[in-house]
N, C-alpha and C positions, 0 to 999 in steps of 0.2 A: 585560405585553405589550409596553408601548412599548421599553421596556428590551431585550428579547429581538429586537426589529424593529431598533432600533439596532444591536445587535452584528451582525447579520448585514448591514446595509447597511454597515457600517463592514469588515468582514472580506471584501465580497464587492469595495467601492472598493480595498482595497489589493492584492485581487487582480488587478483590473484596472490598478492604479497599477505593479505589479510585471512583468505581461506586457509592459507599453509601454515599460516602463526595459530589463527584459531582452529586448526587439528593438532596440532601439537603443544598447545597450551589447555591444562585443567587439572583435574583431580589425576588424571595417566598424563606424564609429559613423555614424549619420546623427543629423538634429534632427529633431524632432517634427512639424516641417511639411513636410519633404523625406519624413518616412516616410507621412505621411497622403495627400499629393500623389502619391507614389508606389504606394500600395495602391490607391488610387482611380483614378486618371489612367494610369498607367504611366509610361515612360521613366525611370527612374533605373536606372542600371546595379545600384548597390549595393543599393536596396530590393528588386530581382528577386532577387540574390543573398541577401539577409536572408530572401524569401517561399520560396526553395527551400533552403537551409540550415537556417536557425534558428527556423521557424517549425516544422517538425515537431519539433525537440526540445523547444521550450517547450510545444508540444502534448501530446506522450508525457510530459513530465515533470508536468504538469499531472492528466493522466487515469492514469497511475501514482500520487499522492499522492492522488488521490481515492478510488482503489480501494482501497489498502492501507488508509485511516482507517477507510474505511466498514466492512472488511472486518473492522478491529481492533474498533469498536464492535460488531458484531454477533458476533462471536464473545467479548466480554466478557458480554453479555446471555445467549448460550443458556450458558455457561461459570459465568456467575454470580461473575466474577473480572477487576477491572479491571487485573489484568497480564497477561491473555491479549491475546496481538499475534502474528500471523501469523509475523514473523518471530523472536520468540522461541521460540515455543510449537513452531518447527521448520516450518511448512507452508509456507514461502517455502522453505528451502532442500532440503525433501522433493520440490518441485516442480522446485527446480532439477536437482535431482538425479537424478531420471528423466527428465526431457529432456535431460540432458547423456549419460545412457548410452546412450538410443536414436538418438541425431542422431551421437555416437561410433562406435557401432554400424554403424547404417544413415544414414548420409549424405545420400542421397536424399529423405529424411522431414523433412528441418529446416524445412521449412513449415509441420510440423503439430505443432511445436514447443510450442505454446500449449495443443495436448490432451493432450499428454504432461505439460505442469506440472500441468494440472488432475489429472491422475490421480496423479500425485506428490504432489500436496496435500493430494488424497481418502486417501491412502494414509497420510500422518504425522496427519491428523486423526481416524482411527481409530485407530492407536496411542495418539495421546493421551489417548481416550477410553477404552481398554477398556484400558490400563494405569492410567487413572487411578480410573476407577469401581469404587468397592466398594458401599455400601448408597446411595451418594448421593456428587454432584461434591464435594471437598474442594479449595476454591482453591487451596491451599499445595502441597498434593500436588501437583494438576495441571500448577501453573507447573512445579517441580520437574523431574516427567517431561518436559514438554514441552521443558524445556531439556537434560536429555540428549538426546532426541531428536534436536534441533536440532544439536547436538554431533556425534553419529553421523552424521548426513547429511551436517554441513560436512564434516567429517574425507572421509567417503566422496569428496564432488566434488570437493576439492580432491587428493584421489589421482589423479586424470586427468591433473593436469600432468605427471604423470610417464608417459604415453603414447603422447608424441609430438607432434610441432608442429602437425599440426591438432586435437588434442584441446585444446591448451593455448590455441590459438586461440578454440575454442570455447568454452572453460572461462572465458575471458578477457570473451568477449562477452557469455555468457549472465550471471555473477554479477555484470558492472561495473554500476556505475551511471553513469558517465558517459553520458550522454546525444547524445556529437558526430557520431555515426554514423548516427544514426537519420533515416529518409525516411519518405515521406508514406505508402509500404504499412506501415509499422509503426502510424502513425497510426489508417488503415486497420481493422487488427486488431484492436488495442486500443481503438478507438473503436467498434469491433462487438460484442464480445466484452464490456468492459469497461463498456459504454452498457448492456448488456441487463443486467449486474450490476449498476448503478446503478439501473435504471428497476425491477427486481424489488428493491429492498432498502428502497424508498420506504412500499410498503403495508405493510412487515413491521414497522415500530414499534409496531404495536398488540399485535402478539403478544410482542415484546421487553418491552415495560411489564407485560405478564401475565406473564412469565417471571420477575420480579422475585418474586413471591410465591411461596409454598412451594410443591412439585407438589402435595399436595392440596388446596390452594386453590384453584390454576388450573384443575385436573381439575374442583372442584366450580363452578367457571365457564363450562364448557364447552370448556376448551381440550385436545385432542389433546398432552403433551408431548411424545411421542416421535416424533409425526409433525411437530410444528413445530420440536424441536432439529434432526431432519431438512433439514426444508426451508432454516431458517437458514443450517447450516451449511454448506448447499452453495452457496448464492449469498454466502457468505464466501468458500469456498476457490475459486470461480471468480473473485471477485475478484481474491485473494492471488495465484492462479497466473499469470494472465493477467498482471499487474503485472510478477509477479516473470522471465515469459517474456520482456516483452519493454522491460520498464523497467531489471531487474537485481533485485539483493540490497538491498534499501534495509530497516533496521532501525528500529523506535521509532515510525514515523510512526503506528502503530496504537495507539499507548501515549500520544502525547504528546497527539494533536489530542484523542480525546476526553475525557480527562482535563480539560483545558483547556473545553473544549465544557461539562462538566458545572459547571464553576466559573462560566461566564458565562451558561450557559442552564437551566442545571437537567439532571434525571436523564428528563427524557419523551423518549424515544427517537422519538416523533413530530417533535419538533427537533431532538434529537444527532446525527442520522443526515443527513440534509440538511448541518447544521452541516459533520460531518464531512468531506464532502465539498468542500465549498468550503474547508474550512481546512486537508485535505491538499493539495489542490491549490495552495495557496498556501504551505504549509511547504516542498513538496519544488521546486517553482519556486526559491523563494527561496533554498534551499540550492545548487541549481543553480547558479543564476546567483552568487550568492557565491563558489561552487568555481569557476567559468569566468572572472570577472574579479578575485579577489582578488589571484593571482599570474600573472597574465598576461604571456605566452603560454603558460604552463603550466596545467596544470586539476588540481583538487583533487575526487574524485569526491563525489558528494552521499552517498553512505553513509557518509563520514568526516565530514564536516559532521553526518550526522545522528547519529553514533556519539559525538560529541563532546559533543551536547546531549544527547542520549539517555542514555547511560550514566549520570552523574550525576543524573538525573532519574528513573531505575529503582531506583536505590538508595534516594532518597528514598521513591518507592512501597514497595520491601519493608520498609522500616521499619515498615509500617504493615500487613504480612502477619501479623502476630502477631492483630490484632483480625480480619482478614478468617478465620484459620483457627478462632477459639473461636466463629464464629458456626455 
């Protein structure tokens, strides 16, 4: 118990440190004392610029990371597959595709794009389930179907690049994970819907733990398998879709963070879900900060940073898939 508490304490401290460092570093640099004085008492033009431009970016990146990581851990519980991740199995690309399609055809509906993203994520999740399910969920078949659906939706989304300048702009804004132009309105949207999803996810730990049993055992314990899977999947789709609509398409967050959490604190979802929220926020914020500062004034999208990290990690995980497929 002491070890788990220490892990939470360390990762929370790292998140605070990274957030403060991100506030202080960039095209406008301020010292820690100046930052604190400016935030508390005002009077600093540089701190005011940071408050208006850099703060929304930091908050959006943290909320995006938390939402994607928790979505990933919930999907892994439902699908009994540690390789399940909203970006890999197509939920994020489905969310982006439907949102892009509707907004490109009906530009006046731009502010409803999070709703269309949720519908697209739900469509992708349904396709993964329906095409993977036979007598039961096969982990290897599920991940392969998800990769195929993700490739299909990604290709359809990229086809919008050939439909004119407005569509190109819309596509770039929707799928890019550069948080440069994020504003407080984005924070409000993601904070509202992502916050609802995160709050709903925390009580789901008990159900996620019970889903680790065989279906018959879980039913004997009084768990309605179909109802529980639907509820957890709905929360996961909400989190991944809203994060994609506001933060862009970022892969591997929902894969990396839960796996690290299982290594550090175990497989109890009552602890793994809050760990994933904090760890995901830290991971995406760190990726965005590195991308913003490494080659300044040029920026590297957080999605590229995550791909460099997550690609080799996925290969390592896939080497274990034979074990999963034989269970």
